[in-house]
C-alpha positions in Angstrom: -8.6 35.0 12.8 -10.8 34.1 9.9 -9.9 32.7 6.5 -11.0 34.0 3.2 -13.4 31.5 1.5 -13.2 32.9 -2.0 -10.0 31.0 -2.6 -8.4 28.2 -0.6 -5.0 27.7 -2.1 -5.9 25.0 -4.6 -5.5 27.1 -7.7 -2.2 28.6 -6.6 -0.7 25.1 -5.8 -2.0 23.8 -9.1 -0.2 26.5 -11.0 3.0 25.8 -9.2 2.7 22.0 -9.9 2.4 22.8 -13.6 5.6 24.7 -13.4 7.6 21.9 -11.7 6.2 19.4 -14.3 8.0 21.5 -16.9 11.2 21.0 -14.9 10.8 17.2 -15.1 9.2 16.5 -11.7 6.3 14.0 -11.5 3.5 13.6 -9.0 5.0 10.7 -7.1 8.3 12.3 -6.3 7.4 16.0 -6.2 9.7 17.9 -3.8 7.9 19.9 -1.1 5.9 23.0 -2.1 5.1 25.5 0.6 2.6 28.3 0.4 3.8 31.7 1.5 2.2 35.2 1.9 3.3 38.4 0.2 6.1 38.7 2.7 7.4 35.3 2.0 6.3 33.9 5.3 5.1 30.2 5.2 1.4 29.7 6.0 -0.1 27.0 8.1 3.0 25.5 9.7 2.3 22.7 12.3 3.1 24.1 15.8 2.9 23.1 19.5 -0.7 22.8 20.7 -2.2 22.0 17.3 -4.2 19.0 16.3 -3.1 16.9 13.3 -5.2 14.2 11.6 -3.1 12.0 9.3 -5.9 11.1 6.8 -4.2 8.0 5.5 -5.6 4.6 6.6 -3.1 1.9 5.8 0.2 0.4 6.8 3.9 0.6 6.2 4.0 3.8 4.1 2.6 5.9 7.0 4.9 4.6 9.7 8.0 6.8 9.2 6.2 10.2 9.1 4.1 9.2 12.1 7.3 8.4 14.0 8.7 11.8 13.2 5.7 13.5 14.8 5.1 11.2 17.7 8.1 9.4 19.0 10.0 10.9 21.9 13.2 9.0 21.1 13.7 9.6 17.4 17.3 9.2 16.2 17.0 9.9 12.5 17.1 13.7 12.4 16.8 16.8 14.7 13.3 18.1 15.1 12.0 21.3 16.7 10.1 20.6 19.9 6.3 20.2 19.4 4.6 20.2 22.8 1.0 19.1 23.4 0.5 18.0 19.8 -2.7 16.0 19.3 -1.7 13.6 16.5 -4.6 11.4 15.2 -4.1 8.4 12.9 -7.1 6.8 11.1 -6.1 3.2 11.7 -3.5 1.4 13.8 -0.9 0.5 11.2 1.7 -0.5 13.7 1.6 -1.7 17.3 4.1 1.0 18.3 1.3 3.6 17.9 -1.2 1.9 20.1 -1.1 4.8 22.6 -1.9 7.4 20.0 -5.5 8.6 19.3 -6.7 6.0 16.7 -9.9 6.9 15.0 -10.8 3.5 13.8 -9.3 0.9 16.1 -8.3 -2.2 14.1 -9.0 -5.8 14.8 -6.2 -8.3 14.3 -6.9 -11.4 12.3 -6.4 -14.6 14.4 -5.7 -18.1 13.1 -3.9 -16.9 10.0 -1.8 -19.3 7.9 1.4 -18.3 9.6 -0.1 -18.8 13.1 -1.6 -22.2 12.2 1.7 -23.4 10.8 3.5 -22.2 13.9 1.1 -24.0 16.2 1.8 -27.2 14.2 5.4 -26.8 15.3 6.6 -26.4 11.7 9.1 -23.9 10.3 8.4 -21.1 7.9 10.4 -18.5 5.9 9.0 -15.2 4.7 11.2 -13.1 2.3 10.7 -10.0 0.2 12.5 -6.8 -0.6 11.6 -3.8 1.4 9.0 -2.4 -1.1 6.9 -5.5 -0.2 8.4 -6.8 3.0 5.4 -5.7 5.2 3.1 -7.6 2.9 4.7 -11.0 3.5 5.0 -10.3 7.3 2.6 -7.7 8.8 -0.3 -8.1 6.3 0.2 -11.8 5.6 0.1 -12.4 9.4 -3.1 -10.6 9.9 -1.7 -7.3 11.3 0.8 -8.9 13.7 4.2 -7.2 13.7 6.1 -10.0 15.5 6.9 -13.3 13.7 5.3 -16.4 15.1 7.5 -19.1 16.8 9.4 -21.0 14.1 9.1 -18.1 11.6 12.1 -16.5 10.0 11.6 -13.1 8.2 14.1 -11.8 5.7 14.0 -8.2 4.4 16.1 -7.3 1.4 16.6 -3.6 0.8 15.1 -2.2 -2.3 17.3 0.1 -4.5 17.6 3.7 -3.4 18.4 6.9 -5.1 17.4 6.0 -8.6 14.0 5.8 -10.3 12.6 2.3 -10.2 11.9 2.2 -14.0 15.7 2.6 -14.5 16.3 -0.6 -12.5 13.3 -2.9 -13.4 15.1 -5.9 -11.8 14.9 -4.1 -8.4 16.4 -6.5 -5.8 14.9 -9.6 -7.3 18.3 -11.4 -7.6 19.0 -11.0 -3.9 15.5 -12.0 -2.9 15.8 -15.1 -5.1 19.2 -16.0 -3.6 17.8 -15.9 0.0 14.8 -18.0 -1.1 17.2 -20.5 -2.6 18.9 -20.6 0.8 15.6 -21.2 2.5 14.9 -24.1 0.2 18.3 -25.6 1.0 17.4 -25.3 4.7 14.2 -27.2 4.1 11.7 -24.8 5.8 8.3 -26.5 5.9 6.6 -23.4 4.3 8.2 -20.6 2.3 6.4 -17.5 1.1 8.1 -14.9 -1.1 7.0 -11.8 -3.0 8.5 -10.7 -6.3 7.8 -7.0 -6.2 8.7 -6.1 -9.7 5.3 -6.4 -11.5 3.6 -3.9 -9.2 6.5 -1.5 -8.6 7.4 -1.2 -12.3 3.7 -1.5 -13.3 3.1 1.8 -11.6 5.5 3.5 -14.0 4.8 4.7 -17.5 8.0 3.2 -18.9 7.0 0.6 -21.6 10.4 -1.0 -21.9 10.9 -1.2 -18.2 7.7 -3.1 -17.9 8.7 -5.6 -20.5 12.2 -6.1 -19.0 10.5 -6.4 -15.6 8.6 -9.4 -16.8 11.7 -11.0 -18.2 13.6 -10.6 -14.9 10.7 -12.2 -13.1 10.7 -15.1 -15.6 14.4 -15.7 -15.0 13.9 -15.7 -11.2 11.0 -18.0 -11.4 13.1 -20.5 -13.4 15.8 -20.5 -10.7 13.6 -20.6 -7.6 10.9 -23.0 -8.9 13.3 -25.6 -10.3 15.4 -25.5 -7.1 12.3 -26.1 -5.0 11.1 -28.9 -7.2 14.5 -30.7 -6.8 13.9 -30.5 -3.0 10.4 -32.0 -3.4 8.4 -28.8 -2.6 5.0 -28.4 -4.0 5.3 -25.0 -5.7 2.4 -22.5 -5.9 2.6 -19.4 -8.1 0.0 -16.7 -7.9 -0.5 -12.9 -7.6 -2.1 -10.5 -5.2 -3.7 -8.3 -7.8 -3.3 -7.1 -11.3 -1.3 -4.2 -12.7 1.6 -5.1 -15.0 -0.7 -6.9 -17.5 -2.1 -3.6 -18.9 0.1 -1.3 -20.8 -2.3 1.4 -21.9 -5.6 2.8 -20.8 -8.7 2.9 -23.0 -7.9 6.4 -24.0 -4.4 5.5 -25.0 -2.5 6.8 -22.0 0.1 4.8 -20.1 -1.6 2.5 -17.6 0.0 2.9 -14.2 -2.6 1.6 -11.7 -4.0 -1.6 -10.3 -6.7 -3.5 -12.1 -9.7 -5.7 -11.3 -8.4 -8.5 -13.5 -8.3 -12.1 -12.3 -4.9 -13.5 -11.2 -3.3 -16.9 -12.0 -2.9 -19.8 -9.6 -0.4 -22.5 -10.7 0.4 -25.7 -8.8 3.6 -27.6 -9.7 4.2 -31.0 -8.0 7.6 -32.7 -8.7 6.2 -36.1 -8.1 5.2 -37.8 -11.4 1.8 -39.1 -10.3 0.5 -35.9 -8.8 -3.2 -36.3 -7.7 -3.9 -32.6 -7.5 -6.5 -30.9 -9.7 -7.5 -27.3 -9.3 -10.6 -25.2 -9.5 -11.1 -21.4 -9.8 -11.6 -19.4 -6.6 -10.4 -16.3 -4.8 -7.3 -15.3 -2.9 -8.8 -16.4 0.4 -8.8 -20.0 -0.9 -5.0 -20.2 -1.1 -4.4 -20.7 2.7 -6.8 -23.7 3.0 -5.1 -25.2 -0.1 -1.7 -24.9 1.6 -3.0 -26.4 4.8 -4.4 -29.3 2.9 -1.1 -29.9 1.1 0.7 -29.8 4.5 -1.9 -32.1 6.1 -2.9 -29.5 8.7 -6.5 -29.2 9.8 -8.0 -25.7 9.1 -9.7 -24.1 12.1 -13.3 -22.8 11.7 -12.1 -19.2 11.1 -10.4 -20.3 7.8 -13.6 -20.1 5.8 -12.0 -20.2 2.3 -12.3 -23.4 0.3 -9.3 -25.4 -0.9 -8.6 -25.0 -4.6 -7.9 -28.7 -4.9 -10.8 -30.0 -6.9 -11.4 -33.1 -4.8 -10.2 -34.3 -1.4 -6.6 -35.6 -1.6 -5.1 -37.7 1.2 -1.4 -38.0 1.2 1.7 -37.4 3.3 2.4 -33.8 4.4 4.4 -31.8 1.9 6.6 -28.8 2.1 5.2 -25.8 0.2 6.7 -22.8 -1.6 4.3 -19.9 -2.3 5.5 -17.3 -4.8 3.4 -14.2 -5.0 4.1 -12.2 -8.2 3.0 -8.8 -7.1 0.8 -7.0 -9.7 0.9 -9.9 -12.2 -2.7 -10.2 -13.5 -4.3 -11.9 -16.4 -4.4 -9.6 -19.4 -5.0 -9.8 -23.1 -2.7 -11.9 -25.3 -1.7 -9.0 -27.5 0.6 -6.0 -27.6 -1.2 -4.2 -24.7 0.2 -6.8 -22.2 3.9 -6.5 -21.3 3.9 -10.0 -19.9 2.7 -11.3 -23.3 5.2 -9.1 -25.2 8.2 -10.0 -23.1 10.5 -13.0 -23.7 9.3 -15.2 -20.9 10.1 -18.8 -21.9 9.9 -20.3 -18.4 6.5 -18.6 -17.7 5.2 -19.8 -21.0 6.4 -23.3 -20.2 4.7 -23.2 -16.8 1.3 -22.2 -18.0 1.5 -24.7 -20.8 2.5 -27.7 -18.7 0.6 -26.6 -15.6 -2.5 -24.8 -16.8 -3.5 -22.1 -14.2 -6.8 -21.6 -12.7 -8.0 -18.1 -12.0 -8.6 -16.2 -8.7 -10.7 -13.2 -7.9 -8.4 -10.5 -6.4 -10.4 -7.3 -6.3 -13.7 -5.9 -5.0 -15.8 -7.8 -2.5 -13.8 -11.0 -3.1 -11.0 -9.4 -1.0 -13.1 -7.3 1.3 -13.1 -4.1 -0.7 -16.0 -2.2 -2.2 -17.7 -3.8 -5.2 -15.7 -3.1 -8.4 -12.7 -1.6 -6.6 -9.3 -2.7 -7.9 -7.2 -5.0 -5.7 -4.1 -3.9 -3.8 -1.1 -5.5 -2.2 -2.4 -5.0 1.4 -5.8 -6.6 0.8 -4.3 -9.3 -1.4 -1.7 -10.5 1.2 -4.2 -10.2 4.1 -6.7 -12.4 2.3 -4.0 -14.9 1.2 -2.7 -15.2 4.7 -6.0 -15.2 6.5 -7.8 -17.8 4.4 -11.0 -15.8 4.5 -12.3 -12.5 3.1 -11.0 -9.8 5.4 -13.0 -6.5 5.5 -10.7 -3.7 4.4 -10.4 -0.3 6.0 -11.9 1.5 3.1 -15.1 -0.4 3.6 -15.1 0.3 7.3 -14.4 4.0 6.9 -16.8 4.5 4.0 -19.5 2.7 5.9 -18.9 5.1 8.8 -19.4 8.1 6.5 -22.6 6.6 5.1 -24.1 5.8 8.4 -22.9 9.1 10.0 -20.6 7.6 12.6 -17.6 9.1 10.9 -18.9 12.6 11.8 -19.5 11.7 15.5 -16.2 9.7 15.9 -15.0 10.4 19.5 -11.3 10.8 18.5 -12.2 13.4 15.8 -14.3 15.3 18.2 -11.5 15.3 20.8 -9.2 16.7 18.1 -11.6 19.6 17.6 -12.0 20.2 21.4 -8.2 20.2 21.7 -8.0 23.0 19.1 -10.7 25.0 21.0 -8.9 24.6 24.4 -5.5 25.5 23.0 -6.8 28.2 20.7 -4.7 26.5 18.0 -5.1 25.1 14.5 -6.3 21.9 12.9 -4.1 20.3 10.2 -5.1 17.6 7.8 -2.4 15.5 6.0 -4.3 14.4 2.9 -3.6 12.0 0.0 -4.8 13.6 -3.2 -6.6 10.7 -4.8 -10.2 9.6 -5.3 -9.2 6.0 -4.4 -6.1 4.3 -3.1 -5.3 1.6 -0.7 -3.8 4.3 1.5 -6.7 6.7 1.5 -9.1 9.0 -0.3 -9.6 12.7 -0.5 -13.1 12.0 0.9 -11.7 11.7 4.4 -10.2 15.2 4.7 -13.3 16.6 3.1 -15.4 14.9 5.8 -13.0 16.3 8.4 -13.6 19.8 7.1 -17.3 19.4 7.6 -16.7 18.2 11.2 -14.5 21.2 11.8 -17.0 23.6 10.3 -19.8 22.1 12.4 -17.7 22.5 15.5 -16.8 26.1 14.8 -13.1 25.4 13.9 -12.0 28.0 11.3 -8.3 27.6 11.2 -7.9 24.3 9.2 -4.9 23.7 7.0 -4.6 21.0 4.4 -1.2 19.5 3.6 -1.5 17.6 0.3 0.4 14.4 -0.5 0.4 13.9 -4.3 -0.2 10.3 -5.3 1.2 9.4 -8.7 0.2 5.7 -8.3 -3.6 5.4 -8.1 -3.9 8.6 -10.1 -3.0 9.3 -13.7 0.4 10.9 -14.4 0.1 14.7 -14.4 -3.4 14.7 -12.9 -2.5 16.6 -9.7 -3.5 20.1 -11.0 -6.9 19.0 -12.0 -7.4 17.2 -8.7 -6.3 20.3 -6.8 -8.8 22.4 -8.7 -11.5 19.8 -7.9 -10.5 19.9 -4.3 -10.6 23.7 -4.3 -14.2 23.6 -5.4 -15.2 21.1 -2.7 -13.5 23.2 0.0 -15.4 26.3 -1.2 -18.7 24.4 -0.9 -17.8 23.4 2.7 -16.6 26.9 3.5 -13.6 26.2 5.7 -10.0 25.0 5.0 -6.8 26.3 3.3 -4.4 24.2 1.2 -0.9 25.2 2.3 1.6 22.6 1.2 2.2 19.7 -1.1 4.7 16.9 -1.5 5.0 13.6 -3.5 3.9 10.3 -2.0 7.4 8.8 -2.7 8.9 11.3 -0.3 6.2 11.7 2.4 5.2 8.0 2.5 8.6 6.3 2.3 8.8 2.7 3.5 12.4 2.0 2.9 14.0 3.7 5.9 15.0 6.7 3.9 14.6 9.3 6.7 16.2 12.0 4.6 12.9 12.0 2.6 10.9 12.1 5.8 13.0 15.0 7.0 12.2 17.0 3.9 8.5 16.3 4.4 8.6 17.0 8.1 10.5 20.3 7.6 8.0 21.5 5.0 5.1 20.8 7.4 6.7 22.2 10.5 9.3 24.8 9.3 7.8 25.8 6.0 11.0 24.5 4.2 10.7 23.8 0.5 10.0 25.5 -2.8 7.6 28.4 -2.1 4.7 29.6 -4.0 2.5 32.7 -3.3 -1.1 32.0 -2.3 -3.8 34.4 -1.3 -3.4 35.9 2.1 -5.0 34.2 5.1 -6.5 36.9 7.2 
């Protein structure tokens, strides 16, 4: 069986995506699209004996779909039996997948802030809604899935079944209430994430972004004032920028992360506070907290305290509030935070002038000039050092050639040859995202070609977060040209990231994705025959 190389399905899928745009669908939540032949038969379904490479590299968003393909005991929906499936993941984003083929085995970060506080026999409380829960637990704790002794983790469900820009408050009220309870219980350290700035910042809804900032302002007022009454030192910062930019340079809605600095504010309720701050980077937050709590930092914590001079005082309780996606923007009508009615935030920055932290690029272990993201941000904050990110590791592997000789990838090719089966690539359609890049499946196509594998099927996940709204057709056409140059591969399906990469336990979405990949279920479009 040999595929035609004059067309690889990209143009056909781009045409269909333009049609569903007219019906009101957007990239992020595009329902499954499945390529069929002239007889209406789906092309490129995943079957027993096949090899699959999940070309996404990060954490919580990839877990549910991986479970559907790999877990023997899977209670969420009925699946057809897939025997002898060789399912490869790029990185180990959960310990439960440790027995799967992992192309780039991770290293856990030891001596994180959470671990150090635990070893000091102090209590800690981590709280966020589900959209950012993994960030204050798994990522904050250096890739550890289990809480440390003395750590209590609280996950508040994010809203379901309604577009986020229609509910810019998300579950912030419930998160705030649980943090208030943690303050009342006098945990020694509390970390919480207010997800709104990033989640709503990824939408193109101007009014939702402004309202989002106002909801955050109100929650800050409640939580900070309560903590100050209980003698907490309160730290307010962000993991990266996003919300602070309303439009792009060409006048389009801005919906992506930024390289902007983020604020860092320290509020001490004691009248003669000795603390003075200096600028730094996210990795400097953990040593600052350890200094406030009078805990010695181990050598692995290489960040520098943001306290401008050594301060010796009694140990303090600390509350860390991470405003997700809340960067430093212009003080004009291009900045929703500036436009919004935020009296408490305005008071905070007036009475407690912030310093500014680097939260992107090499300062958080990413490539130079690359925008920050929530995973890198929380990893650096929790680790107290610059943590090399997976994009750097994988891109370096492609540069030095080790990506193309990766043992796990070669085993996937050998499996296809032995089984006389097919290779499938689940690919995020974006040039750059914290979850992946189209460069990875393109590199896999070259490996397949060089190993004589001709039956390679690409299952696209539309991004809609790190990509411009409505850009999927152009990206598909670009992908089509790249595949043509390589000479092998067929695009056979597409689905939105919000469905395929759910992280809120909505397995109905995962079922729609799984069924499209395995059963060919979904809206069909005609593509060129695969001979």
